[in-house]
C-alpha positions as CSV (number, residue, x, y, z in Angstrom):
1,K,126.6,66.3,-86.8
2,G,124.3,69.0,-85.6
3,D,122.5,69.4,-82.2
4,P,122.6,66.8,-79.4
5,E,119.5,65.1,-80.8
6,G,121.6,64.2,-83.9
7,S,119.8,66.2,-86.6
8,P,122.2,67.2,-89.3
9,V,123.4,70.7,-89.5
10,L,123.2,70.8,-93.3
11,P,120.6,68.4,-94.7
12,H,121.5,66.6,-97.9
13,P,119.6,67.6,-101.0
14,T,117.4,64.9,-102.3
15,G,119.6,62.2,-103.9
16,T,122.9,63.7,-102.6
17,P,125.2,60.8,-101.6
18,E,127.1,60.7,-98.4
19,A,130.3,60.8,-100.5
20,L,129.7,64.4,-101.3
21,R,130.2,65.3,-97.6
22,W,133.6,63.6,-97.7
23,L,134.5,65.4,-100.9
24,A,133.7,68.8,-99.4
25,A,135.6,68.0,-96.2
26,G,138.5,66.8,-98.3
27,T,138.5,70.0,-100.3
28,A,138.7,72.0,-97.1
29,G,141.5,69.7,-95.8
30,L,143.5,70.2,-99.0
31,I,143.1,73.9,-99.0
32,L,144.4,73.9,-95.4
33,T,147.2,71.6,-96.2
34,W,148.4,73.6,-99.1
35,T,148.0,77.0,-97.5
36,S,151.5,78.5,-97.1
37,T,151.2,79.1,-93.4
38,F,150.1,75.6,-92.6
39,W,152.6,74.1,-95.1
40,M,155.5,76.1,-93.6
41,T,154.4,75.0,-90.1
42,A,154.4,71.4,-91.1
43,T,158.0,71.5,-92.3
44,T,159.4,73.5,-89.4
45,L,161.5,71.7,-86.7
46,E,159.5,73.2,-83.8
47,V,156.5,72.5,-81.6
48,Y,154.1,74.2,-84.0
49,S,153.5,71.2,-86.3
50,L,152.4,69.0,-83.4
51,H,150.3,71.9,-82.1
52,G,148.5,72.1,-85.4
53,L,147.6,68.4,-85.0
54,F,146.4,68.9,-81.5
55,T,144.3,71.9,-82.6
56,A,142.5,70.0,-85.3
57,S,142.0,66.9,-83.0
58,L,140.5,69.0,-80.2
59,L,138.0,70.7,-82.5
60,L,137.0,67.4,-83.9
61,L,136.6,65.7,-80.5
62,A,134.8,68.7,-79.1
63,F,132.1,68.7,-81.9
64,R,131.8,65.0,-81.6
65,Y,131.2,65.3,-77.9
66,Y,128.7,68.0,-78.4
67,G,126.8,66.0,-81.0
68,E,126.7,62.7,-79.1
69,A,123.1,62.1,-77.7
70,D,123.9,59.0,-75.7
71,P,125.1,60.2,-72.2
72,E,127.5,57.3,-71.6
73,A,129.0,57.6,-75.1
74,A,129.3,61.3,-74.6
75,F,131.1,60.8,-71.3
76,R,133.6,58.6,-73.0
77,R,134.1,61.1,-75.7
78,G,134.6,63.8,-73.1
79,L,137.2,61.8,-71.3
80,L,139.1,61.4,-74.6
81,F,138.8,65.1,-75.2
82,S,140.2,65.9,-71.8
83,L,143.2,63.6,-72.2
84,V,144.1,65.2,-75.6
85,L,143.6,68.6,-74.1
86,G,146.1,67.9,-71.4
87,L,148.6,66.5,-73.9
88,S,148.2,69.6,-76.0
89,F,148.9,71.8,-73.0
90,A,152.1,69.8,-72.5
91,N,153.1,70.7,-76.0
92,H,152.2,74.4,-76.2
93,L,150.4,76.6,-73.7
94,T,148.6,78.6,-76.4
95,T,146.2,75.6,-76.3
96,G,144.5,77.9,-73.8
97,L,143.2,80.1,-76.7
98,L,140.8,77.2,-77.6
99,L,139.2,77.1,-74.1
100,P,136.8,80.1,-74.5
101,P,135.1,78.9,-77.7
102,L,135.0,75.3,-76.5
103,L,133.6,76.3,-73.1
104,V,130.9,78.1,-75.0
105,L,130.1,74.9,-76.9
106,F,130.3,72.6,-73.9
107,G,128.4,75.1,-71.7
108,A,125.5,75.0,-74.2
109,K,125.4,71.2,-74.0
110,W,125.7,71.0,-70.2
111,R,123.0,73.6,-69.8
112,Q,120.7,71.9,-72.3
113,E,121.2,68.4,-70.9
114,R,121.5,69.6,-67.2
115,T,124.7,67.7,-66.8
116,P,125.6,67.3,-63.1
117,L,128.7,69.2,-61.9
118,R,130.2,66.0,-60.5
119,R,130.1,64.4,-63.9
120,I,131.8,67.4,-65.5
121,V,134.6,67.3,-63.0
122,L,135.1,63.5,-63.5
123,M,135.2,64.0,-67.2
124,A,137.8,66.7,-66.9
125,L,140.2,64.7,-64.7
126,P,142.3,63.2,-67.6
127,V,143.5,66.7,-68.5
128,L,145.9,66.4,-65.6
129,I,147.8,63.6,-67.2
130,G,149.4,65.7,-70.0
131,P,151.1,68.3,-67.8
132,L,152.9,65.5,-66.0
133,F,155.3,65.4,-68.9
134,Y,156.7,68.7,-67.6
135,L,158.3,66.6,-64.8
136,Y,160.7,65.5,-67.5
137,L,162.3,69.0,-67.6
138,P,164.0,69.1,-64.2
139,W,165.1,65.5,-64.6
140,R,166.7,66.1,-68.0
141,T,168.2,69.4,-66.8
142,A,169.9,67.6,-63.9
143,A,171.5,65.3,-66.5
144,H,173.3,68.4,-67.9
145,A,171.8,68.3,-71.4
146,K,173.7,70.1,-74.1
147,I,170.6,71.9,-75.4
148,I,168.1,73.1,-72.9
149,W,166.5,76.5,-72.6
150,G,165.8,78.1,-69.2
151,M,167.5,75.6,-66.9
152,P,164.1,74.5,-65.2
153,D,165.7,72.7,-62.3
154,T,164.2,74.7,-59.4
155,P,160.6,75.5,-58.5
156,K,161.1,79.1,-59.5
157,A,162.9,78.2,-62.7
158,I,160.1,75.7,-63.6
159,W,157.5,78.4,-62.9
160,D,159.4,80.9,-65.1
161,F,159.6,78.3,-67.8
162,L,155.9,77.5,-67.7
163,T,154.9,81.2,-67.7
164,V,157.3,82.1,-70.5
165,S,159.1,84.6,-68.5
166,D,161.9,85.0,-71.1
167,F,159.4,86.3,-73.6
168,R,156.9,88.0,-71.3
169,A,157.9,91.5,-72.5
170,R,157.0,90.5,-76.0
171,L,153.5,89.3,-75.1
172,F,150.6,91.7,-75.9
173,A,153.1,94.2,-77.3
174,R,153.3,96.5,-80.3
175,Q,154.1,94.3,-83.3
176,A,157.4,95.3,-84.8
177,D,159.3,92.1,-85.6
178,G,156.6,89.8,-86.9
179,E,153.6,89.9,-89.1
180,Q,150.8,92.4,-88.3
181,W,147.2,91.3,-88.4
182,W,146.2,93.5,-91.3
183,K,149.1,92.1,-93.4
184,F,148.0,88.6,-92.5
185,L,144.5,89.3,-93.8
186,L,145.7,91.0,-96.9
187,R,148.0,88.0,-97.7
188,L,145.4,85.4,-96.8
189,P,143.8,85.2,-100.3
190,A,147.1,84.5,-101.9
191,R,148.1,82.0,-99.2
192,T,144.9,80.0,-99.6
193,G,145.0,80.1,-103.4
194,Y,142.2,82.8,-103.7
195,A,139.5,80.2,-104.6
196,A,139.1,79.4,-100.9
197,I,138.0,82.9,-99.8
198,P,134.5,82.8,-101.5
199,L,134.0,79.3,-100.2
200,I,134.9,80.4,-96.6
201,L,132.5,83.4,-96.8
202,W,129.7,81.2,-98.2
203,G,130.4,78.6,-95.6
204,I,130.2,81.2,-92.8
205,A,126.8,82.4,-94.1
206,G,125.6,78.8,-94.5
207,T,126.7,77.7,-91.0
208,F,125.2,80.8,-89.4
209,R,121.8,80.0,-91.0
210,K,121.9,76.3,-90.0
211,A,123.9,76.2,-86.8
212,R,124.7,79.5,-85.2
213,L,126.4,78.0,-82.1
214,H,128.9,76.1,-84.4
215,C,129.5,79.2,-86.3
216,L,130.2,81.3,-83.2
217,V,132.6,78.6,-81.8
218,L,134.6,78.3,-85.0
219,L,134.8,82.1,-85.5
220,L,136.0,82.5,-81.9
221,A,138.6,79.7,-82.4
222,A,139.8,81.4,-85.5
223,L,139.9,85.0,-84.2
224,L,141.6,84.4,-80.8
225,P,144.9,83.0,-82.2
226,G,145.0,85.8,-84.7
227,I,144.6,88.4,-81.9
228,Y,147.3,86.7,-79.9
229,A,149.7,86.3,-82.8
230,S,149.3,90.0,-83.9
231,T,150.3,91.1,-80.4
232,Y,153.2,88.6,-79.8
233,N,156.2,90.6,-81.0
234,V,158.5,87.8,-82.3
235,P,159.8,87.3,-85.8
236,D,158.1,83.9,-86.2
237,N,154.7,84.9,-85.0
238,I,153.2,83.6,-88.3
239,F,153.1,80.2,-86.7
240,Y,150.7,81.5,-84.1
241,F,148.1,82.3,-86.8
242,N,148.0,78.7,-87.8
243,P,145.5,77.4,-85.2
244,G,143.2,80.1,-86.4
245,L,143.5,78.9,-89.9
246,I,142.7,75.4,-88.8
247,A,139.6,76.6,-87.0
248,G,138.5,78.8,-89.9
249,L,138.9,76.6,-92.9
250,P,136.1,74.1,-92.0
251,F,133.9,76.9,-93.3
252,A,135.5,76.3,-96.7
253,G,134.2,72.7,-96.5
254,V,130.7,74.0,-95.8
255,G,131.0,76.4,-98.7
256,A,132.3,73.6,-100.9
257,Y,129.3,71.4,-99.9
258,L,126.8,74.1,-100.7
259,L,128.5,74.8,-104.0
260,A,128.4,71.2,-105.1
261,S,124.8,70.9,-103.9
262,R,123.8,73.9,-105.9
263,L,125.6,72.6,-109.0
264,G,123.9,69.2,-108.4
265,R,120.6,70.6,-109.6
266,Q,122.0,70.6,-113.1
267,A,124.2,67.5,-112.8
268,P,124.7,64.6,-110.4
269,P,126.0,66.2,-107.2
270,L,128.8,63.6,-106.7
271,L,130.1,64.2,-110.3
272,A,129.9,68.0,-109.8
273,G,131.8,67.7,-106.5
274,A,134.4,65.3,-107.9
275,L,135.1,67.7,-110.8
276,L,134.9,71.1,-109.2
277,L,135.9,70.8,-105.5
278,P,139.5,69.6,-106.0
279,L,139.9,72.6,-108.4
280,A,139.1,74.9,-105.5
281,A,142.2,73.5,-103.6
282,L,144.7,73.2,-106.5
283,P,145.4,77.0,-106.8
284,A,146.8,76.9,-103.3
285,F,149.0,74.0,-104.2
286,F,150.5,75.6,-107.3
287,S,150.9,79.1,-105.8
288,N,152.6,77.9,-102.6
289,L,154.7,75.0,-103.8
290,P,157.8,77.0,-104.8
291,A,158.2,78.5,-101.3
292,A,157.2,75.2,-99.6
293,D,159.6,73.1,-101.6
294,R,162.7,73.0,-99.4
295,S,164.6,70.4,-101.5
296,G,167.0,73.1,-102.8
297,N,167.2,75.2,-99.6
298,Y,170.8,75.1,-98.6
299,F,171.2,78.9,-98.0
300,V,171.6,78.7,-94.3
301,R,173.8,75.6,-94.4
302,D,176.1,77.3,-96.9
303,F,176.1,80.5,-94.8
304,V,177.2,78.6,-91.7
305,E,179.9,76.7,-93.6
306,N,181.2,79.9,-95.1
307,L,181.1,81.6,-91.7
308,F,183.1,78.8,-90.0
309,S,185.5,78.3,-92.9
310,A,187.2,81.5,-91.8
311,I,187.2,80.7,-88.0
312,K,190.3,79.2,-86.5
313,P,190.3,76.0,-84.5
314,N,189.2,76.1,-80.8
315,A,187.7,79.5,-81.2
316,I,185.0,81.2,-79.2
317,L,182.2,82.8,-81.3
318,F,179.8,85.4,-79.8
319,A,176.6,85.0,-81.9
320,L,173.7,87.5,-81.9
321,D,171.5,86.0,-84.6
322,N,169.4,82.9,-83.5
323,H,167.7,81.8,-86.7
324,V,170.6,81.8,-89.1
325,I,173.5,80.9,-86.8
326,L,172.5,79.5,-83.3
327,H,169.5,77.3,-84.2
328,P,171.2,75.7,-87.2
329,L,174.3,75.0,-85.1
330,Y,172.2,73.1,-82.5
331,Y,171.8,70.6,-85.4
332,Y,175.1,70.8,-87.2
333,Q,177.3,70.6,-84.1
334,N,175.3,68.1,-82.1
335,V,174.0,65.8,-84.8
336,E,176.4,66.1,-87.7
337,G,179.5,66.8,-85.5
338,F,180.3,70.0,-87.5
339,R,183.1,72.0,-86.0
340,P,182.6,70.8,-82.4
341,D,185.9,72.7,-81.5
342,V,184.1,76.1,-81.7
343,I,182.4,77.3,-78.6
344,V,179.3,79.3,-79.6
345,L,178.0,81.8,-77.0
346,S,174.6,83.2,-77.8
347,N,173.9,86.8,-76.9
348,H,170.3,85.9,-76.3
349,G,171.4,83.2,-73.8
350,L,174.1,85.3,-72.1
351,Q,171.5,87.8,-71.2
352,K,169.6,85.3,-69.1
353,G,170.5,84.6,-65.5
354,W,170.4,80.9,-65.9
355,F,172.9,80.8,-68.7
356,G,175.8,81.2,-66.3
357,R,174.9,78.0,-64.5
358,Q,174.6,76.2,-67.8
359,L,178.0,77.6,-68.8
360,S,179.5,76.3,-65.6
361,Y,179.0,72.7,-66.6
362,L,179.1,72.9,-70.4
363,H,182.3,75.0,-70.5
364,P,183.6,75.2,-66.9
365,E,187.0,76.7,-67.9
366,I,185.2,79.7,-69.4
367,Y,182.9,80.1,-66.4
368,R,185.8,80.0,-64.0
369,S,187.8,82.5,-65.9
370,A,185.0,85.2,-65.5
371,R,183.1,83.8,-62.6
372,R,183.0,87.0,-60.6
373,E,181.6,89.1,-63.5
374,I,179.1,86.4,-64.5
375,E,177.8,86.1,-60.9
376,E,177.6,89.9,-60.5
377,Y,175.5,90.2,-63.6
378,R,173.3,87.3,-62.6
379,L,172.6,88.6,-59.1
380,Y,171.8,92.1,-60.4
381,L,169.5,90.7,-63.1
382,E,167.6,88.8,-60.3
383,A,167.3,92.1,-58.5
384,I,165.8,93.7,-61.6
385,E,163.4,90.8,-62.2
386,S,162.3,90.9,-58.6
387,G,161.6,94.6,-58.7
388,R,164.3,95.5,-56.1
389,T,165.9,97.9,-58.5
390,R,165.3,99.4,-61.9
391,D,168.7,100.7,-63.0
392,Y,168.9,99.2,-66.5
393,R,171.9,101.3,-67.3
394,L,173.9,99.6,-64.6
395,L,172.6,96.2,-65.8
396,D,174.0,97.0,-69.3
397,E,177.3,97.9,-67.8
398,K,177.5,94.7,-65.8
399,Y,176.5,92.7,-68.9
400,Y,179.2,94.2,-71.1
401,R,181.7,93.9,-68.2
402,M,180.9,90.2,-68.1
403,L,181.4,89.8,-71.9
404,G,184.7,91.8,-71.7
405,A,185.9,89.6,-68.9
406,I,185.2,86.4,-70.9
407,V,187.1,87.9,-73.9
408,A,190.1,89.1,-71.8
409,A,190.5,85.9,-69.9
410,N,190.3,83.6,-72.9
411,C,191.8,85.4,-75.8
412,D,195.3,83.8,-75.3
413,R,193.9,80.3,-75.4
414,H,191.0,80.8,-77.9
415,P,190.7,83.0,-81.0
416,I,187.7,85.3,-80.3
417,Y,185.1,86.1,-83.0
418,I,181.9,88.2,-83.1
419,T,179.2,87.8,-85.7
420,S,178.3,90.7,-87.9
421,E,175.1,91.8,-86.1
422,F,177.2,93.2,-83.2
423,D,177.5,96.7,-84.7
424,P,180.7,98.4,-83.4
425,E,178.8,101.7,-83.1
426,Q,176.1,100.1,-80.9
427,H,178.4,97.8,-78.8
428,R,181.4,100.0,-78.1
429,S,181.8,98.7,-74.5
430,F,181.8,95.0,-75.6
431,H,185.6,94.5,-75.6
432,P,187.7,97.3,-74.2
433,G,191.4,97.0,-75.1
434,F,190.7,95.0,-78.3
435,Q,190.3,95.9,-81.9
436,R,187.9,94.3,-84.4
437,I,189.3,93.0,-87.7
438,P,186.9,91.7,-90.3
439,E,187.8,88.2,-91.3
440,G,185.3,86.4,-93.6
441,L,181.8,86.8,-92.3
442,A,182.7,87.7,-88.7
443,W,184.9,90.1,-86.7
444,R,188.0,88.7,-85.1
445,L,189.3,90.4,-81.9
446,Y,192.9,91.3,-81.5
447,R,194.5,93.1,-78.6
448,A,195.0,96.8,-79.2
449,G,198.3,97.2,-81.1
450,E,198.5,93.5,-82.0
451,T,199.3,92.8,-85.7
452,P,196.4,90.9,-87.3
453,E,197.1,87.7,-89.2
454,E,197.0,87.7,-93.0
455,F,193.6,86.8,-94.4
456,P,193.9,86.0,-98.1
457,Y,191.1,86.7,-100.5
458,R,188.6,83.9,-101.0
459,E,185.2,83.4,-102.7
460,F,182.3,82.5,-100.5
461,A,180.1,80.3,-102.7
462,Y,176.5,79.6,-101.8
463,R,173.3,78.4,-103.3
464,N,170.7,81.2,-103.4
465,L,167.0,80.9,-102.6
466,P,164.6,81.4,-105.5
467,Y,162.0,83.0,-103.2
468,P,162.0,85.7,-100.5
469,H,162.8,84.6,-96.9
470,S,163.8,86.6,-93.9
471,D,166.6,84.2,-92.9
472,A,168.2,84.6,-96.3
473,D,168.1,88.4,-95.8
474,A,169.9,88.1,-92.5
475,G,172.6,86.1,-94.3
476,R,172.8,88.5,-97.2
477,H,173.3,91.4,-94.7
478,A,176.3,89.5,-93.4
479,Y,177.8,89.0,-96.9
480,L,177.3,92.7,-97.9
481,Y,178.4,94.2,-94.6
482,M,181.4,92.0,-93.7
483,L,182.9,91.9,-97.2
484,K,182.5,95.6,-97.5
485,E,184.3,96.0,-94.1
486,R,187.1,93.7,-95.3
487,A,187.4,95.9,-98.3
488,L,187.7,99.0,-96.2
489,F,190.4,97.3,-94.1
490,E,192.4,96.4,-97.1
491,A,192.1,99.9,-98.5
492,S,193.3,101.3,-95.3
493,R,196.4,99.1,-95.7
494,G,197.1,100.5,-99.1
495,K,195.7,97.5,-101.1
496,P,192.9,99.1,-103.3
497,E,192.9,96.4,-105.9
498,L,192.3,93.7,-103.2
499,A,189.6,95.9,-101.7
500,L,187.9,96.1,-105.1
501,Q,187.8,92.3,-105.2
502,W,186.0,92.1,-101.9
503,L,183.6,94.9,-102.9
504,D,182.8,93.1,-106.2
505,Q,182.0,89.9,-104.3
506,A,179.8,91.8,-101.8
507,A,177.9,93.4,-104.7
508,R,177.2,90.0,-106.3
509,S,175.5,88.8,-103.1
510,F,172.7,91.3,-103.6
511,P,169.9,89.2,-105.2
512,G,167.7,91.9,-106.6
513,E,164.5,93.5,-105.1
514,K,162.2,90.6,-106.0
515,L,164.0,88.1,-103.8
516,L,163.9,90.3,-100.7
517,S,161.3,89.5,-98.0
518,D,158.8,92.0,-96.7
519,T,160.6,92.5,-93.4
520,H,162.8,95.2,-91.9
521,N,165.9,93.4,-93.2
522,G,164.4,92.9,-96.7
523,R,162.9,96.4,-97.1
524,W,165.6,98.5,-95.5
525,V,168.8,96.8,-94.2
526,V,169.9,94.7,-97.2
527,P,169.1,97.4,-99.8
528,N,170.9,100.0,-97.7
529,R,174.0,97.8,-97.3
530,Y,174.0,97.2,-101.1
531,R,174.0,101.0,-101.7
532,E,176.8,101.4,-99.2
533,V,178.8,98.8,-101.1
534,L,178.2,100.6,-104.4
535,A,179.1,104.0,-102.8
536,T,182.2,102.6,-101.3
537,R,183.3,101.1,-104.6
538,T,182.7,104.5,-106.4
539,K,184.8,106.4,-103.8
540,L,187.6,103.8,-104.0
541,L,187.7,104.0,-107.8
542,Q,187.8,107.8,-107.6
543,A,190.6,107.7,-105.1
544,M,192.6,105.3,-107.3
545,K,192.0,107.5,-110.3
546,N,193.2,110.6,-108.4
547,K,196.4,108.9,-107.5
């Protein structure tokens, strides 16, 4: 629909059936569905898939409200929009990025129709229903849930949760961990199957000519998420581009409609649309299907099983990586009951002040064993966050003192392991008085001078991914690095032949340049680790030859 009087934005050519509009809309929908960013979002166990549904629903409801001429019907549509808006805020706060363009749209309608302020306020009241769902958080926290982030059980903790205090330093920051805006634009043609780009451009031009307000609103709704995503420094910021795609791809539908109408001058428009418009979407399907097909994706599962196969019963594992270890374990341990005997302590969680309180009820014996150091770190972190002090060096000292206290107090009852990301050169003060021994895909801690247990050679089998992925690169880094470290350990004990076996297995874990992602791990870390493996192997062979 077009303006409030109901005149269509894009009049049908003479003889063009209504079905052509649905074909054009379906084409845009298929392009969106098969775009790799949207497809990946839809298959991700996170809030982003539901956020995509809310984004599309809000745009649809907003334009229907704007195009409704009957005041009472428009009021009902506005109430529904407000209700969905509140629910969307309860799911993800980046819903706020839609407010500026939609306020432009609504403001034009209210100004044109001279809508009374009282009616606008009444229409907006249902937005308050959605945020009531946040009341679930303190109630669920009080029940001592196994998995809850932020411990929102006090007014301050709830406020910190709602204002994303844990990630505030990453907001509007220089993009280093995620996808930059210019890379997103360069990759957009491939992600949409190339054919969508001319349709989008044609659709923008056509919408600008026929309905400039609609064009402005959709462009704003597409650009704001992109700006936000490009300045949100997290590895998975690609998901934050998705609402912009949802807002921008209706232009492809307009372009598809104009294309079919143009072709309809030589053939029946419906026949032209039925033949050509699906072809515009199919390139996206075929180009993105290999990466979107998760039916053979067992890489992370195999990595976790290989990692834990070398971990002793009732162990404590300090884990740095979230995506490849911590997040999968939320599922494996709590749903499938995989290795519930292992206590996994996340570095990302341990750095938060609330984690100590969570530790006190999840693992009270660990909390009690290092209570003084945990509370000292927590109190000093609160002083940092409140601005009473800015000595981050002392904060680091207290943090590592806390970790060391946990290790020292529990090493006699629990084998202690550290994942490969804790580089010994960068974390020297982690465990004073202990030595690191590479066992499988993790370091095991032994007291200084203690004789390590024998760790026989084993093959770590896994199913590789046929396409690049950053999580796979993180796992490959662990295989390359830890197997090489085990080889160096065996060589230091006078077992060069065994060391060669570990090095050969490490070298086989390198998949080749084509299967590495365009991330820091894929471009630099994994290739450099592979070169280290080859160089170590060459030196070892030379040493064996010299003997």
